[in-house]
C-alpha positions as CSV (number, residue, x, y, z in Angstrom):
1,M,-6.0,-28.7,-9.2
2,K,-6.7,-25.3,-7.9
3,R,-4.6,-24.3,-4.9
4,H,-6.3,-23.5,-1.6
5,H,-4.6,-20.9,0.6
6,N,-4.9,-21.5,4.3
7,H,-2.4,-19.1,5.9
8,W,-4.6,-17.8,8.7
9,P,-3.1,-19.9,11.6
10,H,0.4,-18.8,10.7
11,I,-0.6,-15.2,10.4
12,A,-2.3,-15.4,13.8
13,V,1.0,-16.5,15.4
14,L,2.9,-13.7,13.6
15,V,0.3,-11.1,14.7
16,A,0.8,-12.2,18.4
17,G,4.5,-11.9,18.0
18,L,4.6,-8.5,16.5
19,C,2.1,-7.1,18.9
20,S,4.1,-8.3,21.8
21,L,7.0,-6.1,20.9
22,S,7.4,-3.0,23.1
23,T,8.7,0.4,22.0
24,G,9.6,1.3,25.6
25,L,7.9,4.7,25.2
26,A,5.1,6.1,27.3
27,A,1.9,6.8,25.4
28,E,1.8,10.5,26.3
29,E,0.6,13.5,24.3
30,E,3.5,15.8,23.5
31,K,4.5,18.4,21.0
32,K,6.0,17.0,17.9
33,P,9.7,17.8,17.3
34,D,10.8,19.7,14.3
35,N,12.5,16.6,12.9
36,E,10.8,13.3,13.3
37,V,11.9,9.8,12.3
38,S,9.8,6.7,12.6
39,F,10.0,3.1,11.6
40,N,7.3,0.6,10.7
41,A,6.9,-3.1,10.3
42,A,4.0,-5.2,9.1
43,L,2.8,-8.8,8.4
44,T,0.0,-9.3,5.9
45,S,-1.9,-12.4,4.7
46,D,-1.8,-11.0,1.1
47,Y,-0.1,-7.9,-0.2
48,R,-2.8,-6.2,-2.3
49,Y,-1.9,-3.1,-4.2
50,R,-4.6,-1.3,-6.1
51,G,-6.7,-4.4,-5.6
52,I,-4.2,-6.8,-7.2
53,S,-2.2,-9.4,-5.2
54,Q,1.5,-8.8,-5.5
55,T,2.3,-12.1,-3.7
56,R,0.2,-14.7,-5.5
57,L,-2.4,-14.5,-2.8
58,D,0.3,-15.4,-0.2
59,P,1.6,-13.5,2.9
60,A,4.2,-10.8,2.8
61,L,6.6,-9.2,5.2
62,Q,6.9,-5.4,5.0
63,G,8.8,-2.5,6.7
64,G,10.0,1.0,6.2
65,A,11.2,4.3,7.6
66,D,9.9,7.9,7.4
67,Y,11.3,11.3,8.0
68,V,9.2,14.5,8.3
69,H,10.2,18.1,9.0
70,N,7.1,19.1,10.9
71,P,7.4,22.9,10.5
72,T,7.4,22.7,6.7
73,G,5.5,19.4,6.1
74,L,8.4,18.1,3.9
75,Y,8.9,14.4,4.2
76,A,10.8,11.5,2.7
77,G,10.7,7.8,3.3
78,T,11.4,4.3,2.1
79,W,9.3,1.0,2.3
80,L,9.9,-2.6,1.3
81,S,7.8,-5.6,0.8
82,T,8.3,-9.2,-0.3
83,I,6.6,-9.9,-3.7
84,K,6.2,-12.8,-6.2
85,W,4.7,-11.2,-9.3
86,I,8.1,-10.3,-10.9
87,K,9.2,-13.9,-10.9
88,D,5.8,-15.0,-12.1
89,A,6.2,-12.6,-15.0
90,G,9.6,-14.1,-15.9
91,G,11.8,-11.7,-14.0
92,D,14.2,-12.2,-11.1
93,A,13.2,-9.9,-8.2
94,N,11.4,-10.8,-5.0
95,I,11.5,-7.4,-3.3
96,E,9.6,-4.2,-4.0
97,W,11.5,-1.2,-2.7
98,D,9.7,2.2,-2.6
99,I,11.4,5.5,-2.3
100,Y,9.2,8.6,-1.9
101,G,9.2,12.3,-0.9
102,G,6.9,15.2,-0.9
103,K,5.1,17.9,1.1
104,R,1.9,17.9,3.0
105,G,0.0,20.6,4.9
106,N,-3.3,22.6,5.1
107,L,-4.9,24.7,2.4
108,S,-7.6,25.8,5.0
109,D,-9.0,24.6,8.2
110,A,-11.1,22.0,6.3
111,I,-8.8,21.0,3.4
112,T,-5.4,19.3,3.6
113,Y,-3.0,18.5,0.7
114,D,-0.2,16.0,0.0
115,V,2.0,16.2,-3.2
116,G,5.1,14.2,-4.1
117,G,6.8,11.5,-6.1
118,L,7.2,7.8,-5.6
119,Y,9.7,5.4,-7.2
120,Y,8.9,1.7,-7.2
121,F,12.3,-0.1,-7.5
122,Y,12.5,-3.9,-8.2
123,P,16.2,-4.7,-8.0
124,S,17.6,-6.7,-10.9
125,N,14.0,-7.4,-12.1
126,G,15.2,-8.2,-15.6
127,L,11.8,-7.6,-17.2
128,R,11.5,-5.9,-20.6
129,P,10.2,-3.3,-20.4
130,N,11.7,-2.7,-17.0
131,A,9.3,-3.0,-14.0
132,N,10.8,0.1,-12.2
133,T,8.2,2.8,-12.1
134,F,8.0,6.5,-11.1
135,E,4.8,8.3,-10.3
136,L,3.9,11.8,-9.3
137,Y,0.9,12.2,-7.0
138,G,-1.4,14.8,-5.5
139,Q,-4.0,14.4,-2.8
140,L,-6.7,16.6,-1.2
141,G,-8.3,15.7,2.1
142,F,-11.7,16.7,3.4
143,G,-12.0,15.6,7.0
144,P,-11.9,11.8,6.9
145,A,-12.4,11.7,3.1
146,Y,-9.8,12.1,0.4
147,V,-9.2,12.1,-3.3
148,K,-5.8,11.2,-4.8
149,Y,-4.4,11.0,-8.3
150,S,-1.2,9.3,-9.3
151,H,0.4,9.8,-12.8
152,S,3.3,7.6,-14.2
153,L,6.2,9.3,-15.9
154,T,7.5,5.9,-17.0
155,N,6.0,2.7,-18.2
156,L,3.8,1.3,-15.5
157,F,5.1,-1.8,-13.7
158,G,6.7,-3.3,-16.9
159,T,3.7,-2.8,-19.2
160,A,4.8,-1.7,-22.7
161,D,3.8,1.7,-24.0
162,S,2.0,2.7,-20.8
163,K,3.8,5.9,-19.9
164,G,1.3,8.5,-18.8
165,S,-1.0,6.0,-17.1
166,G,-3.1,7.2,-14.1
167,Y,-4.7,6.0,-10.9
168,L,-7.6,7.7,-9.3
169,D,-8.2,6.9,-5.6
170,V,-11.2,8.0,-3.6
171,G,-11.8,7.0,-0.1
172,A,-12.4,7.8,3.6
173,N,-11.0,6.6,6.9
174,V,-13.8,7.2,9.4
175,D,-13.3,7.2,13.2
176,A,-15.7,4.7,14.7
177,S,-14.6,5.4,18.3
178,N,-12.9,3.0,20.8
179,G,-9.8,2.8,18.5
180,F,-11.7,1.5,15.5
181,T,-11.5,3.1,12.1
182,V,-13.6,2.2,9.1
183,N,-11.7,2.2,5.8
184,L,-13.5,2.8,2.5
185,H,-11.8,2.9,-0.9
186,A,-12.6,2.8,-4.7
187,G,-9.9,3.2,-7.3
188,R,-9.6,3.3,-11.1
189,Q,-6.4,2.2,-12.8
190,N,-6.2,3.4,-16.4
191,L,-3.3,1.9,-18.4
192,R,-2.6,4.2,-21.4
193,H,-2.6,2.3,-24.7
194,N,-3.5,-0.9,-22.7
195,G,-7.2,-0.6,-22.2
196,S,-7.7,-4.3,-21.6
197,L,-5.6,-4.1,-18.5
198,S,-7.5,-1.1,-17.0
199,Y,-9.8,-1.9,-14.1
200,T,-11.6,-0.6,-11.0
201,D,-10.9,-1.9,-7.5
202,Y,-12.7,-1.7,-4.1
203,K,-11.8,-2.0,-0.4
204,I,-14.0,-2.1,2.7
205,G,-12.2,-2.7,6.0
206,V,-11.8,-1.9,9.7
207,T,-8.6,-1.0,11.6
208,K,-8.2,-1.4,15.3
209,D,-5.5,0.5,17.3
210,L,-4.5,-1.9,20.1
211,G,-1.9,0.5,21.5
212,V,1.0,-2.0,21.1
213,C,0.1,-2.5,17.5
214,T,-2.5,-2.0,14.8
215,V,-4.6,-4.8,13.3
216,A,-6.6,-4.3,10.1
217,L,-9.1,-6.6,8.3
218,A,-10.3,-5.7,4.9
219,W,-12.1,-7.1,1.9
220,F,-10.6,-6.4,-1.6
221,K,-11.8,-6.8,-5.1
222,A,-10.7,-5.8,-8.6
223,D,-13.1,-6.1,-11.5
224,T,-10.7,-7.8,-13.9
225,R,-9.4,-11.2,-14.8
226,A,-6.4,-9.9,-16.7
227,Y,-4.0,-10.5,-13.8
228,L,-3.5,-14.2,-13.2
229,S,-1.0,-16.3,-11.2
230,P,0.9,-19.1,-12.9
231,G,-1.8,-21.4,-11.5
232,R,-4.5,-19.3,-13.1
233,D,-5.8,-17.8,-9.9
234,N,-7.4,-14.4,-10.4
235,L,-5.1,-12.0,-8.5
236,G,-7.9,-9.5,-8.2
237,K,-10.6,-11.8,-6.9
238,S,-12.6,-11.0,-3.8
239,G,-10.7,-11.8,-0.7
240,A,-10.2,-10.9,3.0
241,V,-6.8,-9.7,4.1
242,L,-5.5,-9.5,7.7
243,T,-2.6,-7.1,8.4
244,V,-0.8,-6.4,11.7
245,S,1.5,-3.4,11.8
246,K,3.6,-1.5,14.3
247,T,5.2,2.0,14.2
248,F,8.3,2.6,16.3
């Protein structure tokens, strides 16, 4: 029998709990310090990455920390999320741990850039090939719009002979006033030497800044049926995802 996922009541309770946390800081405009450290936490009804559920269409707990040197734009950070796909693939990890660093800044008054590297670490995942992945990325921003390309220097997420795979991400985050932002995205994942696993994904969403936290509701879809859960659910199927996050 096909499973039906009904996590919305539980997510609603978690949303209320996270948003009730207080940072104890006044919301005042002030000059950014040279060295800035921030922390983030999130709860999501489904961890979708590049359109594919990483949690078997189930909720995830996420969090991380970031450092930025504002005068130079150099930054580094780490981020973790609960996952299920490694165990579904026969491995033995239930955490994704990302470590990244790079540099961002302005090429002109109208164009921004962001370049860096990202290592996806799945502790003791036990997959062959190993699921750990390293990508280099570069992004150009044009007002609310951006284009980003990521290129793997290793096999991509445990897929054999996939070194050199690329992901093209085009999107925009448009200010809709009153704390609302419209999020638009289309991406193309090309897996080198694994054409049947390549696909295109889409996202349309809206984010609301509530001051005490941020709530996002988005629709995702990936045009592939190559990624299935053990219960044969399509992990890229159309679905709505609710996320609440907070930065400290």
